[in-house]
N, C-alpha and C positions, 0 to 999 in steps of 0.2 A: 518603534522599530519592530516590536513583537507583533503588533497588530498588522503591520505591512507584510511581515513574513507569513503570518497566518492567512491573510487575504490572498497572497500570491499562490498559496496552496490550492485555493479554489479554482485557479486556472491550471496549475501544474498537474494536479491529480488527473483531470480528464485527459490532458495531453499524454500523461504516462500510460493511461489505459489503452491508447491507440498506438503508442510507440513500440517498436520491435523489442521484445524481451530477449528472445533468442532465435537462433536459426537452427533448424533440425532437419536431418535427412537420414534415410535408411542406409544408403551406401555412399562411400566417399566419392564416387564418380559422378553422382547426380547433383543437380542444384539443390540448395537447402531451402526449405519452406520457412518463411518468417512467421513467428508466432508472437502475438501481442496478448494483453489481458483480454481484449474484446474477442479476438479470433479464438483464443483458448476457451473462453466462456461459450462461444457459439458452438464449438465442437463438443464441449462438455454437455450442453443442453440436449444435444442429439443422442448422447450415449447414456448419461446418468443424471437424471433430474435432481436427485437428492444432493449429490456431490456438487452439481452446478449451483444449487441454491446456497450451499455452504460457502463455496468459493466466491460467488457473487457478493454475498454478505461481507466476507473477509476482505475482498479486493476492492470493492466499490463502495458499498454502503457504510461499513464501519469507519474507514478513514474520512469519508466525506461528511458523515454525520458528526464525527468528532471535530472536524475543522469548522463546520457551521456552528456547533455548540460552543467551541472556544471563542469564535467571533462574537456570539451573543453575550458571553460572559465578559469579554474584553470591552465591548461597547455598552455594558451594563443593561443589557436587554434580557438577561437571564441571571438567576442566582448563582453565585460561586459554589453553592452546595452541589451543583451537578458535575463539578470537576472530577469527582470520584468515578462517576459513570463514564465520563469522557476518557479518563485514564484507562479504564477497562476496554473501551472501544479501541484505543491506541494499541493495547496489547494484542487484541484480536487481529488488528490489521497487520501487526508484525508477524503473526502466525502465517499469513499468506506468503511472506518472503521466505519463511522457513520451508513451506511446502514447495515453492518453486526451486529452492536450492536442493531439497531432497530429491525432486524429480530429476534434476540435472545430474546429481551424483549417481542415482540409480541407473539412468539411461547411459551414462558413460561407463558404469561398471559392467553393464551387459555386453558392451562392445559391438553391438550389431550396427549401430548408427553413429551419426556424428552430430554433436551439439556444440554450437558456438554462442556465447552470450553476446547480446547486443546492447546498444546504448540505453535503450528503454528500461532494461533491468536496473541499471544504475540510477536512472531518473526516478523510477518507481521506488526503489530502495531509499534514495535520497529524500523523496517526499515523505515517506513513512518516518524516517529518522528526524527530518525537520519538524514534522508534526509532533513527535515525541519531545523534541527540544522546546518547541513553542509551548506545549502543554506544561512542561517542567517550569519554564520561566514565568508562565502565566500563574501557575499555582504559587510559585515563590513570591511573586509580586503581590499576591493576595494575602499572604501570611502577615499577621500583625508583627511589627518590629518591637523587640524588647529594648527597653531603655538600659543602657550599660552603665 
């Protein structure tokens, strides 16, 4: 079951990158623009390449590399010794959720515009949390059992 959950993340993560994270607009009278991980990254690449590299790593590469790494460990194609590195990648991926939440709080605090969260934010957050759970249960299954 852990393997199936992990493999499903290989499909759900890319879906979450294109799903609407939030809808934002400058004034309440105008339509809101839909923002996804991909559209946010596209805009970021035009404005700040360093920040774009960081967010691309946190939002795309870290969670996906962790998922692939866990699959390799689960199917015994990689050593369980890499679980520590995969755990770190999971923490880095969670940092991205924190950044999104921080941006929402800051934007709402300014009061100039309007922001509404969309279903993709919950999907993306769920994928990150599911990845953390899969990692936890994979590590737990690898620990040697003590005789009682």
